[in-house]
C-alpha atoms as an extended CHARMM CRD file, in Angstrom:
* protein
*
       305  EXT
         1         1  MET       CA             25.2600000000       24.2110000000      -27.9980000000  PROA      1               0.0000000000
         2         2  GLY       CA             22.2750000000       24.4560000000      -25.7070000000  PROA      2               0.0000000000
         3         3  SER       CA             22.3000000000       28.2040000000      -26.2220000000  PROA      3               0.0000000000
         4         4  LYS       CA             20.1930000000       30.7690000000      -28.0190000000  PROA      4               0.0000000000
         5         5  PHE       CA             21.9450000000       32.4930000000      -30.9300000000  PROA      5               0.0000000000
         6         6  GLU       CA             20.8100000000       35.7970000000      -32.4000000000  PROA      6               0.0000000000
         7         7  ILE       CA             22.2040000000       36.7910000000      -35.7890000000  PROA      7               0.0000000000
         8         8  THR       CA             22.0910000000       40.2730000000      -37.2860000000  PROA      8               0.0000000000
         9         9  ILE       CA             23.2340000000       40.8900000000      -40.8610000000  PROA      9               0.0000000000
        10        10  VAL       CA             23.4520000000       44.2050000000      -42.7290000000  PROA      10              0.0000000000
        11        11  ALA       CA             23.0060000000       43.4630000000      -46.4420000000  PROA      11              0.0000000000
        12        12  LYS       CA             21.8210000000       45.1380000000      -49.6210000000  PROA      12              0.0000000000
        13        13  ASP       CA             18.5770000000       43.1340000000      -49.7360000000  PROA      13              0.0000000000
        14        14  VAL       CA             16.5130000000       40.6600000000      -47.7180000000  PROA      14              0.0000000000
        15        15  GLN       CA             17.4670000000       37.6290000000      -49.8220000000  PROA      15              0.0000000000
        16        16  THR       CA             21.1970000000       38.2400000000      -49.2950000000  PROA      16              0.0000000000
        17        17  ALA       CA             20.6440000000       38.7030000000      -45.5700000000  PROA      17              0.0000000000
        18        18  VAL       CA             18.6090000000       35.5100000000      -45.2250000000  PROA      18              0.0000000000
        19        19  GLN       CA             21.1090000000       33.4570000000      -47.2360000000  PROA      19              0.0000000000
        20        20  ASN       CA             23.9690000000       34.6100000000      -45.0430000000  PROA      20              0.0000000000
        21        21  ILE       CA             22.0350000000       34.0610000000      -41.8300000000  PROA      21              0.0000000000
        22        22  ASP       CA             21.4350000000       30.4880000000      -43.0130000000  PROA      22              0.0000000000
        23        23  THR       CA             25.1910000000       30.1730000000      -43.6330000000  PROA      23              0.0000000000
        24        24  VAL       CA             25.9000000000       31.3290000000      -40.0960000000  PROA      24              0.0000000000
        25        25  ILE       CA             23.3730000000       28.8590000000      -38.6550000000  PROA      25              0.0000000000
        26        26  ALA       CA             24.9760000000       26.0340000000      -40.6330000000  PROA      26              0.0000000000
        27        27  GLU       CA             28.4250000000       26.9920000000      -39.3160000000  PROA      27              0.0000000000
        28        28  ILE       CA             27.2150000000       27.0730000000      -35.7160000000  PROA      28              0.0000000000
        29        29  SER       CA             25.6900000000       23.6050000000      -36.1730000000  PROA      29              0.0000000000
        30        30  ARG       CA             28.9030000000       22.3120000000      -37.7610000000  PROA      30              0.0000000000
        31        31  ILE       CA             30.9250000000       23.5120000000      -34.7650000000  PROA      31              0.0000000000
        32        32  GLU       CA             28.4320000000       21.9990000000      -32.3340000000  PROA      32              0.0000000000
        33        33  PHE       CA             28.8320000000       18.6030000000      -33.9960000000  PROA      33              0.0000000000
        34        34  LEU       CA             32.5990000000       18.8870000000      -33.4780000000  PROA      34              0.0000000000
        35        35  ILE       CA             32.9080000000       20.0750000000      -29.8860000000  PROA      35              0.0000000000
        36        36  SER       CA             29.7080000000       19.3020000000      -27.9750000000  PROA      36              0.0000000000
        37        37  ASP       CA             30.2710000000       16.9550000000      -25.0340000000  PROA      37              0.0000000000
        38        38  TRP       CA             26.5020000000       16.2600000000      -24.9040000000  PROA      38              0.0000000000
        39        39  LYS       CA             26.1950000000       14.7440000000      -28.3750000000  PROA      39              0.0000000000
        40        40  PRO       CA             27.6890000000       11.2180000000      -28.4360000000  PROA      40              0.0000000000
        41        41  GLU       CA             28.8050000000       11.4430000000      -32.0740000000  PROA      41              0.0000000000
        42        42  THR       CA             31.1810000000       14.3990000000      -31.6490000000  PROA      42              0.0000000000
        43        43  GLN       CA             34.9570000000       14.1980000000      -31.5490000000  PROA      43              0.0000000000
        44        44  ILE       CA             35.0260000000       15.5810000000      -28.0030000000  PROA      44              0.0000000000
        45        45  SER       CA             32.6270000000       12.8610000000      -26.8330000000  PROA      45              0.0000000000
        46        46  GLU       CA             34.9460000000       10.2990000000      -28.4160000000  PROA      46              0.0000000000
        47        47  VAL       CA             37.8820000000       11.8240000000      -26.5270000000  PROA      47              0.0000000000
        48        48  ASN       CA             35.9140000000       11.6000000000      -23.2660000000  PROA      48              0.0000000000
        49        49  ARG       CA             34.8780000000        7.9840000000      -23.8600000000  PROA      49              0.0000000000
        50        50  ASN       CA             38.5230000000        7.0370000000      -24.2650000000  PROA      50              0.0000000000
        51        51  ALA       CA             39.7850000000        8.7860000000      -21.1440000000  PROA      51              0.0000000000
        52        52  GLY       CA             42.4600000000        6.6590000000      -19.5260000000  PROA      52              0.0000000000
        53        53  ILE       CA             42.3800000000        4.2770000000      -22.5080000000  PROA      53              0.0000000000
        54        54  LYS       CA             43.9440000000        5.7990000000      -25.6130000000  PROA      54              0.0000000000
        55        55  PRO       CA             44.5700000000        9.0470000000      -27.5150000000  PROA      55              0.0000000000
        56        56  VAL       CA             41.9070000000       10.0890000000      -30.0360000000  PROA      56              0.0000000000
        57        57  LYS       CA             42.6870000000       11.7260000000      -33.3620000000  PROA      57              0.0000000000
        58        58  VAL       CA             40.7330000000       14.9560000000      -33.9200000000  PROA      58              0.0000000000
        59        59  ASP       CA             40.4650000000       17.6210000000      -36.6050000000  PROA      59              0.0000000000
        60        60  LYS       CA             43.0590000000       20.3780000000      -36.4810000000  PROA      60              0.0000000000
        61        61  GLU       CA             40.3020000000       22.8390000000      -35.5930000000  PROA      61              0.0000000000
        62        62  VAL       CA             39.3840000000       20.8590000000      -32.4590000000  PROA      62              0.0000000000
        63        63  PHE       CA             43.0360000000       20.3200000000      -31.5810000000  PROA      63              0.0000000000
        64        64  ASP       CA             43.8500000000       24.0180000000      -31.8810000000  PROA      64              0.0000000000
        65        65  LEU       CA             40.8280000000       25.0420000000      -29.7830000000  PROA      65              0.0000000000
        66        66  THR       CA             41.9160000000       22.5940000000      -27.0830000000  PROA      66              0.0000000000
        67        67  LYS       CA             45.4690000000       23.9140000000      -27.2460000000  PROA      67              0.0000000000
        68        68  ARG       CA             44.2330000000       27.4840000000      -26.7590000000  PROA      68              0.0000000000
        69        69  ALA       CA             42.1020000000       26.3510000000      -23.8230000000  PROA      69              0.0000000000
        70        70  LEU       CA             45.1390000000       24.8000000000      -22.1290000000  PROA      70              0.0000000000
        71        71  HSD       CA             47.1040000000       28.0000000000      -22.6930000000  PROA      71              0.0000000000
        72        72  LEU       CA             44.2740000000       29.9480000000      -21.0690000000  PROA      72              0.0000000000
        73        73  SER       CA             44.4180000000       27.6100000000      -18.0720000000  PROA      73              0.0000000000
        74        74  LYS       CA             48.1180000000       28.2810000000      -17.6480000000  PROA      74              0.0000000000
        75        75  ILE       CA             47.9700000000       32.0760000000      -17.9410000000  PROA      75              0.0000000000
        76        76  THR       CA             45.0110000000       32.3300000000      -15.5390000000  PROA      76              0.0000000000
        77        77  GLY       CA             46.7910000000       30.3000000000      -12.8720000000  PROA      77              0.0000000000
        78        78  ASP       CA             44.3490000000       27.3600000000      -13.1170000000  PROA      78              0.0000000000
        79        79  ALA       CA             41.2320000000       29.5470000000      -12.7920000000  PROA      79              0.0000000000
        80        80  PHE       CA             40.0560000000       28.1510000000      -16.1390000000  PROA      80              0.0000000000
        81        81  ASP       CA             39.9420000000       24.4400000000      -16.9620000000  PROA      81              0.0000000000
        82        82  ILE       CA             38.0690000000       22.5970000000      -19.7370000000  PROA      82              0.0000000000
        83        83  SER       CA             38.3660000000       19.3420000000      -17.7640000000  PROA      83              0.0000000000
        84        84  PHE       CA             35.8700000000       20.8970000000      -15.3480000000  PROA      84              0.0000000000
        85        85  ALA       CA             33.3080000000       18.8810000000      -17.3220000000  PROA      85              0.0000000000
        86        86  ALA       CA             34.2460000000       15.8900000000      -15.1360000000  PROA      86              0.0000000000
        87        87  MET       CA             33.2750000000       17.5860000000      -11.8780000000  PROA      87              0.0000000000
        88        88  ASP       CA             30.5540000000       15.9250000000       -9.8250000000  PROA      88              0.0000000000
        89        89  ARG       CA             27.4640000000       18.1710000000       -9.8560000000  PROA      89              0.0000000000
        90        90  ILE       CA             27.1170000000       18.4640000000       -6.1030000000  PROA      90              0.0000000000
        91        91  TRP       CA             26.1110000000       22.1400000000       -6.1730000000  PROA      91              0.0000000000
        92        92  LYS       CA             22.5240000000       22.8390000000       -7.1750000000  PROA      92              0.0000000000
        93        93  PHE       CA             21.3470000000       26.2720000000       -8.2620000000  PROA      93              0.0000000000
        94        94  ASP       CA             17.7060000000       25.4520000000       -8.9000000000  PROA      94              0.0000000000
        95        95  GLY       CA             16.4970000000       26.2920000000       -5.3980000000  PROA      95              0.0000000000
        96        96  SER       CA             16.7110000000       22.7090000000       -4.1120000000  PROA      96              0.0000000000
        97        97  MET       CA             19.8530000000       23.1030000000       -1.9530000000  PROA      97              0.0000000000
        98        98  THR       CA             19.1570000000       23.5020000000        1.7730000000  PROA      98              0.0000000000
        99        99  GLU       CA             22.7160000000       23.0880000000        3.0690000000  PROA      99              0.0000000000
       100       100  MET       CA             26.2720000000       23.2640000000        1.8040000000  PROA      100             0.0000000000
       101       101  PRO       CA             27.9660000000       20.0940000000        0.5670000000  PROA      101             0.0000000000
       102       102  THR       CA             30.5260000000       18.6580000000        2.9740000000  PROA      102             0.0000000000
       103       103  ALA       CA             34.1910000000       19.5660000000        2.6000000000  PROA      103             0.0000000000
       104       104  GLU       CA             34.9160000000       15.9150000000        1.8090000000  PROA      104             0.0000000000
       105       105  SER       CA             32.3450000000       15.7640000000       -1.0020000000  PROA      105             0.0000000000
       106       106  ILE       CA             33.6200000000       19.0470000000       -2.4620000000  PROA      106             0.0000000000
       107       107  LYS       CA             37.1830000000       17.7470000000       -2.5010000000  PROA      107             0.0000000000
       108       108  LYS       CA             36.0770000000       14.4790000000       -4.0980000000  PROA      108             0.0000000000
       109       109  SER       CA             34.0570000000       16.3310000000       -6.7600000000  PROA      109             0.0000000000
       110       110  VAL       CA             37.2020000000       17.6620000000       -8.4760000000  PROA      110             0.0000000000
       111       111  GLU       CA             39.3070000000       14.5000000000       -8.3300000000  PROA      111             0.0000000000
       112       112  LYS       CA             39.0960000000       14.0650000000      -12.1210000000  PROA      112             0.0000000000
       113       113  VAL       CA             39.6120000000       17.7700000000      -12.8810000000  PROA      113             0.0000000000
       114       114  GLY       CA             43.0640000000       18.9400000000      -13.9490000000  PROA      114             0.0000000000
       115       115  TYR       CA             44.1540000000       20.2400000000      -17.3420000000  PROA      115             0.0000000000
       116       116  GLN       CA             47.6860000000       19.0020000000      -16.5890000000  PROA      116             0.0000000000
       117       117  ASN       CA             46.3530000000       15.5000000000      -17.3790000000  PROA      117             0.0000000000
       118       118  ILE       CA             45.3250000000       16.4750000000      -20.9170000000  PROA      118             0.0000000000
       119       119  ILE       CA             48.0160000000       15.2890000000      -23.3160000000  PROA      119             0.0000000000
       120       120  LEU       CA             48.2030000000       16.8560000000      -26.7900000000  PROA      120             0.0000000000
       121       121  ASP       CA             50.2020000000       15.3070000000      -29.6300000000  PROA      121             0.0000000000
       122       122  SER       CA             50.5640000000       17.9200000000      -32.3760000000  PROA      122             0.0000000000
       123       123  LEU       CA             52.3320000000       15.5110000000      -34.7350000000  PROA      123             0.0000000000
       124       124  ASN       CA             49.4030000000       13.0840000000      -34.7580000000  PROA      124             0.0000000000
       125       125  SER       CA             46.6820000000       15.6250000000      -33.8410000000  PROA      125             0.0000000000
       126       126  THR       CA             45.5000000000       13.5530000000      -30.8860000000  PROA      126             0.0000000000
       127       127  ILE       CA             44.0480000000       14.3430000000      -27.4770000000  PROA      127             0.0000000000
       128       128  PHE       CA             44.5150000000       11.9590000000      -24.5610000000  PROA      128             0.0000000000
       129       129  LEU       CA             42.9310000000       12.2840000000      -21.1220000000  PROA      129             0.0000000000
       130       130  LYS       CA             45.2230000000       10.4360000000      -18.7260000000  PROA      130             0.0000000000
       131       131  LEU       CA             42.6910000000        9.6170000000      -16.0250000000  PROA      131             0.0000000000
       132       132  LYS       CA             39.7760000000        7.2450000000      -16.3850000000  PROA      132             0.0000000000
       133       133  GLY       CA             36.5910000000        9.2700000000      -15.9350000000  PROA      133             0.0000000000
       134       134  MET       CA             38.0880000000       12.5590000000      -17.0950000000  PROA      134             0.0000000000
       135       135  LYS       CA             36.0410000000       14.7540000000      -19.4390000000  PROA      135             0.0000000000
       136       136  ILE       CA             36.5800000000       17.9640000000      -21.3300000000  PROA      136             0.0000000000
       137       137  GLY       CA             33.9380000000       20.4500000000      -22.4470000000  PROA      137             0.0000000000
       138       138  PHE       CA             33.8150000000       23.8140000000      -24.1520000000  PROA      138             0.0000000000
       139       139  GLY       CA             30.8680000000       25.3660000000      -22.3400000000  PROA      139             0.0000000000
       140       140  ALA       CA             32.9600000000       28.4250000000      -21.4880000000  PROA      140             0.0000000000
       141       141  LEU       CA             34.4990000000       28.8910000000      -24.9530000000  PROA      141             0.0000000000
       142       142  GLY       CA             32.2730000000       27.2710000000      -27.5580000000  PROA      142             0.0000000000
       143       143  GLU       CA             29.7270000000       30.0400000000      -28.1120000000  PROA      143             0.0000000000
       144       144  GLY       CA             32.4410000000       32.6830000000      -28.3170000000  PROA      144             0.0000000000
       145       145  TYR       CA             34.4760000000       30.5830000000      -30.7130000000  PROA      145             0.0000000000
       146       146  ALA       CA             31.4390000000       30.0520000000      -32.9480000000  PROA      146             0.0000000000
       147       147  ALA       CA             30.5800000000       33.7680000000      -32.8840000000  PROA      147             0.0000000000
       148       148  ASP       CA             34.1130000000       34.7020000000      -33.9360000000  PROA      148             0.0000000000
       149       149  ARG       CA             34.1950000000       32.0740000000      -36.6940000000  PROA      149             0.0000000000
       150       150  CYS       CA             30.9290000000       33.3240000000      -38.1190000000  PROA      150             0.0000000000
       151       151  ARG       CA             32.0430000000       36.9550000000      -37.9860000000  PROA      151             0.0000000000
       152       152  ASN       CA             35.2110000000       36.1170000000      -39.9080000000  PROA      152             0.0000000000
       153       153  MET       CA             33.2520000000       34.0370000000      -42.4070000000  PROA      153             0.0000000000
       154       154  MET       CA             30.8510000000       36.9050000000      -43.1000000000  PROA      154             0.0000000000
       155       155  LEU       CA             33.6940000000       39.3730000000      -43.5390000000  PROA      155             0.0000000000
       156       156  ALA       CA             35.3220000000       37.0030000000      -46.0470000000  PROA      156             0.0000000000
       157       157  LYS       CA             32.0220000000       36.8670000000      -47.9690000000  PROA      157             0.0000000000
       158       158  GLY       CA             31.8370000000       40.6450000000      -48.1790000000  PROA      158             0.0000000000
       159       159  ILE       CA             29.1930000000       41.2060000000      -45.4990000000  PROA      159             0.0000000000
       160       160  LYS       CA             30.4090000000       44.4710000000      -44.0490000000  PROA      160             0.0000000000
       161       161  ALA       CA             28.4260000000       44.6150000000      -40.8090000000  PROA      161             0.0000000000
       162       162  GLY       CA             26.5860000000       42.4050000000      -38.3420000000  PROA      162             0.0000000000
       163       163  ILE       CA             26.4190000000       40.7640000000      -34.9380000000  PROA      163             0.0000000000
       164       164  VAL       CA             26.5700000000       37.1270000000      -33.8800000000  PROA      164             0.0000000000
       165       165  ASN       CA             25.3370000000       36.7760000000      -30.3060000000  PROA      165             0.0000000000
       166       166  GLY       CA             25.6380000000       33.3570000000      -28.6510000000  PROA      166             0.0000000000
       167       167  SER       CA             23.7780000000       33.7440000000      -25.3490000000  PROA      167             0.0000000000
       168       168  GLY       CA             25.6640000000       36.9310000000      -24.5220000000  PROA      168             0.0000000000
       169       169  ASP       CA             28.9410000000       36.0150000000      -26.2230000000  PROA      169             0.0000000000
       170       170  MET       CA             28.7300000000       38.7900000000      -28.7770000000  PROA      170             0.0000000000
       171       171  SER       CA             31.0030000000       39.3280000000      -31.7740000000  PROA      171             0.0000000000
       172       172  THR       CA             30.4120000000       42.4510000000      -33.8790000000  PROA      172             0.0000000000
       173       173  TRP       CA             31.7870000000       43.9540000000      -37.0530000000  PROA      173             0.0000000000
       174       174  GLY       CA             31.1390000000       47.0800000000      -39.0950000000  PROA      174             0.0000000000
       175       175  LYS       CA             28.3800000000       49.4620000000      -38.1060000000  PROA      175             0.0000000000
       176       176  PRO       CA             24.5700000000       49.6260000000      -38.3400000000  PROA      176             0.0000000000
       177       177  PRO       CA             22.9410000000       51.3440000000      -41.3430000000  PROA      177             0.0000000000
       178       178  LYS       CA             22.0000000000       54.3890000000      -39.2890000000  PROA      178             0.0000000000
       179       179  GLY       CA             24.6290000000       54.9770000000      -36.6560000000  PROA      179             0.0000000000
       180       180  LYS       CA             28.3380000000       55.1500000000      -35.9660000000  PROA      180             0.0000000000
       181       181  ASN       CA             28.5370000000       51.9880000000      -33.8810000000  PROA      181             0.0000000000
       182       182  TRP       CA             26.6100000000       49.0320000000      -32.5810000000  PROA      182             0.0000000000
       183       183  THR       CA             25.5780000000       49.6050000000      -28.9760000000  PROA      183             0.0000000000
       184       184  ILE       CA             25.1260000000       47.1070000000      -26.1530000000  PROA      184             0.0000000000
       185       185  GLY       CA             23.7820000000       47.5560000000      -22.6570000000  PROA      185             0.0000000000
       186       186  ILE       CA             25.6290000000       46.4300000000      -19.5390000000  PROA      186             0.0000000000
       187       187  THR       CA             23.0600000000       45.0730000000      -17.0850000000  PROA      187             0.0000000000
       188       188  ASN       CA             23.1060000000       46.3460000000      -13.5360000000  PROA      188             0.0000000000
       189       189  PRO       CA             23.1440000000       42.9930000000      -11.6720000000  PROA      189             0.0000000000
       190       190  PHE       CA             21.5490000000       44.5670000000       -8.6090000000  PROA      190             0.0000000000
       191       191  GLN       CA             18.6820000000       46.0170000000      -10.6610000000  PROA      191             0.0000000000
       192       192  LYS       CA             18.2130000000       43.4730000000      -13.4190000000  PROA      192             0.0000000000
       193       193  ASP       CA             15.5350000000       45.4930000000      -15.1720000000  PROA      193             0.0000000000
       194       194  SER       CA             17.8760000000       48.4540000000      -15.6280000000  PROA      194             0.0000000000
       195       195  LEU       CA             21.1870000000       49.1190000000      -17.3590000000  PROA      195             0.0000000000
       196       196  PHE       CA             24.4290000000       50.3490000000      -15.8610000000  PROA      196             0.0000000000
       197       197  ALA       CA             25.5760000000       51.8780000000      -19.1570000000  PROA      197             0.0000000000
       198       198  ILE       CA             25.2870000000       51.6460000000      -22.9440000000  PROA      198             0.0000000000
       199       199  VAL       CA             28.5950000000       50.9530000000      -24.6790000000  PROA      199             0.0000000000
       200       200  PRO       CA             29.4590000000       51.5220000000      -28.3720000000  PROA      200             0.0000000000
       201       201  LEU       CA             31.0940000000       48.6210000000      -30.2230000000  PROA      201             0.0000000000
       202       202  ARG       CA             32.7360000000       48.2810000000      -33.6150000000  PROA      202             0.0000000000
       203       203  ASN       CA             34.7580000000       45.2620000000      -34.7590000000  PROA      203             0.0000000000
       204       204  SER       CA             34.9370000000       43.9650000000      -31.2210000000  PROA      204             0.0000000000
       205       205  ALA       CA             33.4390000000       41.4480000000      -28.8470000000  PROA      205             0.0000000000
       206       206  VAL       CA             31.7930000000       41.5830000000      -25.4360000000  PROA      206             0.0000000000
       207       207  VAL       CA             31.0120000000       38.8070000000      -22.9510000000  PROA      207             0.0000000000
       208       208  THR       CA             29.4400000000       38.8930000000      -19.4810000000  PROA      208             0.0000000000
       209       209  SER       CA             29.7640000000       36.2470000000      -16.7650000000  PROA      209             0.0000000000
       210       210  GLY       CA             27.7530000000       36.5940000000      -13.5880000000  PROA      210             0.0000000000
       211       211  ASN       CA             26.0670000000       34.9450000000      -10.6490000000  PROA      211             0.0000000000
       212       212  TYR       CA             23.0790000000       37.2590000000      -10.3460000000  PROA      212             0.0000000000
       213       213  GLU       CA             20.7270000000       34.6780000000      -11.8600000000  PROA      213             0.0000000000
       214       214  LYS       CA             22.2220000000       31.3950000000      -10.6130000000  PROA      214             0.0000000000
       215       215  PHE       CA             23.4950000000       31.3650000000       -7.0390000000  PROA      215             0.0000000000
       216       216  VAL       CA             22.8330000000       30.0870000000       -3.5300000000  PROA      216             0.0000000000
       217       217  VAL       CA             23.2030000000       31.8970000000       -0.2000000000  PROA      217             0.0000000000
       218       218  PHE       CA             24.4280000000       30.2270000000        2.9950000000  PROA      218             0.0000000000
       219       219  ASN       CA             25.0530000000       32.1490000000        6.2130000000  PROA      219             0.0000000000
       220       220  GLY       CA             24.6540000000       35.4320000000        4.3700000000  PROA      220             0.0000000000
       221       221  LYS       CA             27.3250000000       34.5870000000        1.7520000000  PROA      221             0.0000000000
       222       222  ARG       CA             26.5230000000       34.3320000000       -1.9600000000  PROA      222             0.0000000000
       223       223  TYR       CA             27.9550000000       31.3360000000       -3.8610000000  PROA      223             0.0000000000
       224       224  SER       CA             28.1080000000       31.5430000000       -7.6610000000  PROA      224             0.0000000000
       225       225  HSD       CA             27.2590000000       28.8180000000      -10.1960000000  PROA      225             0.0000000000
       226       226  ILE       CA             30.7680000000       29.4530000000      -11.5520000000  PROA      226             0.0000000000
       227       227  ILE       CA             32.9750000000       26.9480000000       -9.7290000000  PROA      227             0.0000000000
       228       228  ASN       CA             36.6820000000       27.1890000000       -8.9790000000  PROA      228             0.0000000000
       229       229  PRO       CA             38.0430000000       24.1310000000      -10.8420000000  PROA      229             0.0000000000
       230       230  VAL       CA             40.8660000000       23.6740000000       -8.3450000000  PROA      230             0.0000000000
       231       231  THR       CA             38.9620000000       23.8440000000       -5.0550000000  PROA      231             0.0000000000
       232       232  GLY       CA             35.4560000000       22.7910000000       -6.1310000000  PROA      232             0.0000000000
       233       233  TYR       CA             33.9880000000       25.7570000000       -4.2680000000  PROA      233             0.0000000000
       234       234  PRO       CA             31.8520000000       28.3700000000       -6.0560000000  PROA      234             0.0000000000
       235       235  ALA       CA             33.3590000000       31.7390000000       -6.9050000000  PROA      235             0.0000000000
       236       236  THR       CA             32.6100000000       34.4810000000       -4.3850000000  PROA      236             0.0000000000
       237       237  GLY       CA             33.1950000000       38.2140000000       -4.1940000000  PROA      237             0.0000000000
       238       238  LEU       CA             32.0680000000       39.2500000000       -7.6740000000  PROA      238             0.0000000000
       239       239  THR       CA             28.5150000000       39.3990000000       -8.9820000000  PROA      239             0.0000000000
       240       240  SER       CA             29.3000000000       39.9810000000      -12.6580000000  PROA      240             0.0000000000
       241       241  VAL       CA             32.2090000000       40.6240000000      -15.0150000000  PROA      241             0.0000000000
       242       242  THR       CA             31.8860000000       42.1290000000      -18.4970000000  PROA      242             0.0000000000
       243       243  VAL       CA             34.9270000000       41.8150000000      -20.7600000000  PROA      243             0.0000000000
       244       244  PHE       CA             35.4930000000       43.7290000000      -24.0170000000  PROA      244             0.0000000000
       245       245  GLY       CA             38.1000000000       42.7230000000      -26.5720000000  PROA      245             0.0000000000
       246       246  PRO       CA             38.9340000000       41.7510000000      -30.1420000000  PROA      246             0.0000000000
       247       247  ASP       CA             37.4200000000       38.2500000000      -29.9550000000  PROA      247             0.0000000000
       248       248  ALA       CA             34.5910000000       36.5960000000      -28.0440000000  PROA      248             0.0000000000
       249       249  GLU       CA             36.4050000000       33.3130000000      -27.4200000000  PROA      249             0.0000000000
       250       250  MET       CA             39.1310000000       34.8840000000      -25.3100000000  PROA      250             0.0000000000
       251       251  ALA       CA             36.7360000000       37.4010000000      -23.7340000000  PROA      251             0.0000000000
       252       252  ASN       CA             34.5730000000       34.4900000000      -22.5760000000  PROA      252             0.0000000000
       253       253  GLY       CA             37.5440000000       32.6780000000      -21.0790000000  PROA      253             0.0000000000
       254       254  PHE       CA             38.6900000000       35.8600000000      -19.3720000000  PROA      254             0.0000000000
       255       255  SER       CA             35.2800000000       36.7350000000      -17.8960000000  PROA      255             0.0000000000
       256       256  THR       CA             34.8370000000       33.2380000000      -16.4350000000  PROA      256             0.0000000000
       257       257  SER       CA             38.3860000000       33.2340000000      -15.0610000000  PROA      257             0.0000000000
       258       258  ILE       CA             38.0460000000       36.6710000000      -13.4550000000  PROA      258             0.0000000000
       259       259  MET       CA             34.8960000000       35.5360000000      -11.6390000000  PROA      259             0.0000000000
       260       260  VAL       CA             37.0360000000       32.7780000000      -10.0980000000  PROA      260             0.0000000000
       261       261  LEU       CA             40.1000000000       34.9640000000       -9.4660000000  PROA      261             0.0000000000
       262       262  GLY       CA             38.1430000000       37.6880000000       -7.6810000000  PROA      262             0.0000000000
       263       263  LYS       CA             38.4810000000       41.4600000000       -7.7880000000  PROA      263             0.0000000000
       264       264  GLU       CA             42.1350000000       42.0740000000       -6.9490000000  PROA      264             0.0000000000
       265       265  ALA       CA             43.6660000000       39.1460000000       -8.8280000000  PROA      265             0.0000000000
       266       266  GLY       CA             41.1670000000       39.6080000000      -11.6710000000  PROA      266             0.0000000000
       267       267  LEU       CA             42.0860000000       43.2690000000      -12.1980000000  PROA      267             0.0000000000
       268       268  LYS       CA             45.7750000000       42.4620000000      -12.0180000000  PROA      268             0.0000000000
       269       269  PHE       CA             45.2730000000       39.7570000000      -14.6240000000  PROA      269             0.0000000000
       270       270  ILE       CA             43.1740000000       41.7240000000      -17.1460000000  PROA      270             0.0000000000
       271       271  ASN       CA             45.5700000000       44.6830000000      -16.9760000000  PROA      271             0.0000000000
       272       272  LEU       CA             48.2490000000       42.4140000000      -18.4740000000  PROA      272             0.0000000000
       273       273  PHE       CA             46.2550000000       42.3630000000      -21.7380000000  PROA      273             0.0000000000
       274       274  PRO       CA             45.8310000000       45.9130000000      -23.1120000000  PROA      274             0.0000000000
       275       275  ALA       CA             43.5960000000       44.7200000000      -25.9720000000  PROA      275             0.0000000000
       276       276  PHE       CA             40.9940000000       43.6380000000      -23.4000000000  PROA      276             0.0000000000
       277       277  SER       CA             39.1260000000       45.6700000000      -20.8100000000  PROA      277             0.0000000000
       278       278  CYS       CA             36.5230000000       44.9130000000      -18.1760000000  PROA      278             0.0000000000
       279       279  ILE       CA             33.8440000000       46.2440000000      -15.8640000000  PROA      279             0.0000000000
       280       280  MET       CA             33.1690000000       44.2180000000      -12.7260000000  PROA      280             0.0000000000
       281       281  PHE       CA             30.4940000000       44.4140000000      -10.0360000000  PROA      281             0.0000000000
       282       282  ALA       CA             31.4340000000       43.2020000000       -6.5730000000  PROA      282             0.0000000000
       283       283  ASP       CA             28.9740000000       41.5260000000       -4.2160000000  PROA      283             0.0000000000
       284       284  ASP       CA             28.9150000000       44.6740000000       -2.0770000000  PROA      284             0.0000000000
       285       285  GLY       CA             27.6430000000       46.7550000000       -5.0260000000  PROA      285             0.0000000000
       286       286  GLN       CA             30.9420000000       48.4600000000       -5.8170000000  PROA      286             0.0000000000
       287       287  VAL       CA             31.9410000000       48.8240000000       -9.4780000000  PROA      287             0.0000000000
       288       288  TYR       CA             35.5270000000       48.3240000000      -10.6340000000  PROA      288             0.0000000000
       289       289  ARG       CA             37.1600000000       48.7060000000      -14.0480000000  PROA      289             0.0000000000
       290       290  SER       CA             40.4070000000       47.8040000000      -15.7850000000  PROA      290             0.0000000000
       291       291  ASP       CA             43.0770000000       50.4800000000      -16.1850000000  PROA      291             0.0000000000
       292       292  ASN       CA             42.1980000000       51.1230000000      -19.8420000000  PROA      292             0.0000000000
       293       293  ILE       CA             38.6330000000       52.1880000000      -18.9810000000  PROA      293             0.0000000000
       294       294  SER       CA             38.6530000000       55.7040000000      -17.5520000000  PROA      294             0.0000000000
       295       295  GLU       CA             36.0560000000       57.3160000000      -15.3240000000  PROA      295             0.0000000000
       296       296  LYS       CA             35.4160000000       59.7390000000      -18.1720000000  PROA      296             0.0000000000
       297       297  MET       CA             34.5650000000       56.8280000000      -20.4920000000  PROA      297             0.0000000000
       298       298  VAL       CA             32.1570000000       55.3540000000      -17.9490000000  PROA      298             0.0000000000
       299       299  LYS       CA             30.3970000000       58.7000000000      -17.5310000000  PROA      299             0.0000000000
       300       300  LYS       CA             30.0680000000       58.9850000000      -21.3080000000  PROA      300             0.0000000000
       301       301  TRP       CA             28.5910000000       55.4740000000      -21.5260000000  PROA      301             0.0000000000
       302       302  LYS       CA             26.0920000000       56.3330000000      -18.7810000000  PROA      302             0.0000000000
       303       303  ARG       CA             24.9750000000       59.4200000000      -20.6880000000  PROA      303             0.0000000000
       304       304  ASN       CA             23.8910000000       57.0790000000      -23.4920000000  PROA      304             0.0000000000
       305       305  LEU       CA             21.1260000000       55.7110000000      -21.2470000000  PROA      305             0.0000000000
């Protein structure tokens, strides 16, 4: 998936651990060869090639993932959209941009973006992209989905503890051999070599989205590499969002969406889902949290540093 995966397994011996790590790697590869929009032989690439032409039959697993992605688009008020894959790459975050794209080019860049033009047929398990040139991609869900799948697979095989980390989309279960919980550090985006807090995790997931590594600045305003799929403009206002919850797939979708929604709308949104919580850093350095994270909890996490 173009991402680095780190796999931690707690097992009774090295051979058991290695065998199960190999199983996890095989599962990640299997998923990649279903949903990657970079590999021409995948089902998603076949869907994209037939945009505006005909529906494409896909496995139930791919269909269901797409269905969940469309649901996420609806509940986030269009802040999330898997058809973003069709956007023209007019924003560059490699240091080469010297001026903002024109308003006309930004508007044109999202002409083929719009999840409303993705047609699902549950009876025939097909996906149809109505517009020629449309594309879908799972860059904002794929790693989290794979991490969750592998966690559930290991639990079914009797592996009682571990972590699957897909480039920061982290799914955990059980506890380490010496300790009550797994612990993860929340990076301080304004001091990247230091941590804001250390948070305990057990049977839960955590995902961070941020613009502190990929961004451009024009007229003193920071523009994120996370793009609003409706407007074509980069997200502004938030530097990073860390979401905690029961699964990495949804946490990933939520963190990306909140970056687009911004502080006020993002907090209002995440508070609708009590199973999920978040910590967000605004561009001005202020830290905000969802209602289910108390100041007392944050102070306790900071004491873990």
